[in-house]
C-alpha positions in Angstrom: 102.7 102.1 128.6 98.9 102.3 128.8 97.0 102.3 125.5 93.8 104.4 125.1 90.9 101.9 124.5 88.6 102.2 121.6 84.9 101.3 121.1 84.1 101.7 117.4 80.5 101.1 116.2 80.2 99.7 112.6 76.6 100.3 111.5 77.2 98.5 108.2 74.3 99.0 105.7 71.8 100.1 108.4 70.0 103.4 109.2 68.7 105.9 106.7 69.5 109.6 107.2 66.6 110.2 109.6 67.4 107.0 111.6 71.1 107.9 111.7 70.4 111.3 113.1 68.1 109.8 115.8 70.6 107.0 116.7 73.7 109.3 116.8 71.7 111.8 118.9 70.7 109.2 121.4 74.2 107.9 121.7 75.5 111.4 122.0 73.0 112.1 124.8 74.3 109.1 126.7 77.9 110.1 126.3 80.2 111.3 129.0 83.3 113.5 129.0 85.3 110.5 130.0 84.6 108.9 126.7 87.1 111.3 125.1 89.6 111.4 128.0 89.9 107.8 129.0 88.8 106.0 125.8 87.9 106.8 122.2 84.4 106.2 121.0 83.8 106.1 117.3 80.6 105.9 115.1 81.0 104.5 111.6 77.7 105.0 109.7 77.0 104.4 106.1 78.7 106.9 103.8 75.3 108.6 103.0 74.9 109.3 106.7 78.3 110.7 107.4 77.5 114.4 107.1 74.3 114.1 109.1 76.0 112.2 112.0 78.9 114.7 111.8 76.5 117.5 112.3 75.0 115.9 115.4 78.4 115.3 117.0 79.6 118.8 116.1 76.7 120.7 117.5 76.6 118.6 120.6 80.4 119.2 121.1 80.4 115.4 121.6 83.5 113.4 122.6 82.5 110.8 120.0 84.5 110.7 116.8 83.4 110.0 113.3 84.6 107.1 111.2 83.8 105.7 107.7 83.3 102.1 106.6 85.4 102.2 103.4 87.4 104.4 101.1 89.2 104.4 97.7 92.9 105.0 97.5 92.8 107.6 94.7 92.0 111.2 95.5 89.6 111.6 92.5 88.8 110.1 89.2 86.5 107.8 87.2 85.7 105.5 90.1 81.9 105.4 90.1 80.4 104.8 93.5 83.6 105.3 95.4 84.6 107.9 98.1 88.0 109.5 98.5 90.1 110.4 101.5 89.6 114.1 100.9 85.8 113.6 100.9 86.0 111.8 104.2 88.2 114.5 105.7 85.8 117.2 104.5 82.9 115.7 106.6 85.1 115.3 109.7 86.1 111.6 109.7 89.0 110.8 112.1 88.9 107.1 111.3 88.1 104.7 108.5 87.6 100.9 108.5 89.5 99.1 105.8 89.7 95.4 104.9 86.5 94.3 106.7 85.8 90.7 106.0 82.5 91.5 104.4 84.4 93.8 102.0 87.0 91.1 101.3 84.4 88.3 100.8 81.6 90.2 99.0 83.4 92.9 97.1 86.8 91.5 96.2 88.9 93.4 98.7 92.5 92.1 98.7 95.5 92.5 100.9 97.0 94.7 98.2 94.0 97.1 98.0 93.8 97.2 101.8 97.4 98.3 101.8 96.7 101.0 99.2 93.8 102.3 101.3 95.9 102.2 104.5 98.6 104.4 102.9 96.1 106.8 101.4 94.4 107.3 104.7 97.6 107.9 106.6 98.7 110.4 103.9 95.4 112.2 104.3 95.5 112.4 108.1 92.8 109.8 108.7 93.6 106.8 111.0 92.9 103.4 109.4 91.2 100.6 111.4 92.7 97.7 109.4 90.8 94.5 109.8 92.1 90.9 109.6 90.7 87.6 110.5 90.3 83.9 109.6 87.5 81.7 108.3 86.3 78.7 110.3 88.1 76.4 107.9 91.4 78.2 108.5 90.9 78.0 112.3 90.0 74.3 112.2 93.2 73.7 110.2 95.2 75.3 112.9 96.5 78.0 110.6 94.9 81.1 112.3 98.0 82.8 113.5 100.0 82.3 110.3 97.0 83.5 108.2 96.5 86.6 110.3 100.2 87.4 110.4 100.3 87.3 106.6 97.4 89.7 106.4 99.2 92.1 108.7 102.4 91.9 106.8 100.7 92.6 103.4 98.5 95.3 104.8 101.4 97.3 106.2 103.8 97.2 103.3 105.5 100.6 102.9 104.1 102.0 106.2 106.5 103.6 108.6 106.9 102.4 112.2 105.7 105.8 113.4 102.4 105.5 111.5 101.9 101.9 112.6 102.3 102.9 116.2 99.3 105.3 115.8 97.2 102.8 113.8 94.4 100.5 114.9 94.2 96.9 113.8 91.0 94.9 114.3 91.0 91.2 114.7 87.6 89.9 113.5 87.3 86.1 113.2 85.0 85.8 110.2 83.1 82.8 111.7 82.2 84.9 114.8 80.8 88.0 113.0 77.0 88.3 113.6 76.7 84.6 114.3 76.6 84.6 118.1 79.6 82.2 118.1 82.4 83.8 120.0 85.9 82.6 120.7 87.0 82.5 124.3 88.7 85.7 125.5 91.9 83.7 125.8 91.7 82.5 122.2 90.9 86.0 120.9 93.8 87.4 122.9 96.2 84.8 121.6 95.5 85.9 118.0 95.8 89.6 119.1 99.2 88.7 120.6 100.2 87.1 117.3 99.3 90.4 115.6 101.3 92.4 118.1 104.3 90.1 117.8 104.2 90.4 114.0 104.2 94.2 114.3 107.2 93.9 116.6 109.0 91.8 114.1 108.3 94.3 111.3 108.5 97.7 113.1 110.0 97.2 116.5 109.0 96.8 120.1 107.8 100.4 120.6 105.4 100.3 117.6 104.1 97.0 118.8 103.5 98.3 122.3 101.7 101.4 121.0 99.5 100.0 118.2 95.9 99.4 119.4 94.3 96.0 118.6 90.5 95.6 118.7 88.4 92.5 118.9 85.4 92.3 116.6 83.0 89.5 116.5 79.7 89.5 118.5 81.1 91.6 121.3 78.2 92.9 123.4 77.5 94.0 127.0 77.0 90.4 128.1 80.6 89.5 127.3 82.6 92.7 127.1 83.9 92.3 130.7 85.5 89.0 129.6 87.4 90.6 126.7 88.6 93.9 127.9 90.9 92.6 130.7 92.9 90.6 128.1 96.4 92.1 127.8 96.4 92.4 124.0 92.8 93.6 123.4 92.4 97.3 123.4 88.7 97.6 122.7 86.1 96.4 120.2 84.9 96.8 116.7 81.1 96.5 117.3 78.4 95.5 114.9 74.9 94.8 116.0 75.3 96.2 119.5 76.3 99.6 118.1 72.8 100.0 116.6 71.3 99.9 120.2 72.1 103.2 122.0 71.9 101.8 125.5 74.1 98.7 124.6 76.7 100.8 122.8 76.9 103.3 125.7 77.4 100.3 128.1 80.3 99.1 125.9 81.8 102.6 125.9 81.5 102.8 129.6 83.2 99.5 130.0 86.1 100.7 127.9 86.4 103.7 130.2 86.2 101.6 133.3 89.1 99.4 132.1 91.2 102.2 130.8 94.6 102.9 132.4 95.3 105.7 129.9 96.3 109.1 131.2 96.4 112.2 129.1 
């Protein structure tokens, strides 16, 4: 069964509102209808920019979807600085990144809080992009697969096989994010295969076949053609290249070109 590829742009803490409108408008101008039919293209701006970017995509009738970078698992309450699932839904978010390594390392995100966020998003009709990945020390110790499998197990506690099948999991080796150091496509695919195998163990072969697994970690136009043909890589979670309209459009076009998905 062919899975629909994804190119998701994670803008991180970049672009003020004016810049976000300009960037999303340029990417929308470069978009093609095939982006929605053969692949999914997602923009994940900072939370303060979500409404502005949503407006651009809505008025352009763009095939591009909107995603957030983080969320809290409670619907409301005394959680200063946090954003809830209903708030994301209100501005039109279809996806939300959870468990990014920067959130885990800098802000104390744990497997348990990732799991709470995954379940809250699913309950609220927003699809999680659940991140996992290892440090350089873990990789050098030969523990990558075991470590990533454990993250997947913990992040999916209490989630149904039907929901897992619709989810997105992003493998992002921490040592490759923004460093220019990139694992070989074969090495990245090996870890993605471990993730798919773990999903199969927990939720069955059908869920494992359907779940989409992205690679994140310095993917760009210069190397995208090496990663997309890999059997267990269904697209990319893109950082720096998503801030460059032409580069991101090239990545989206590559996802379309490699897609075997049929509506």
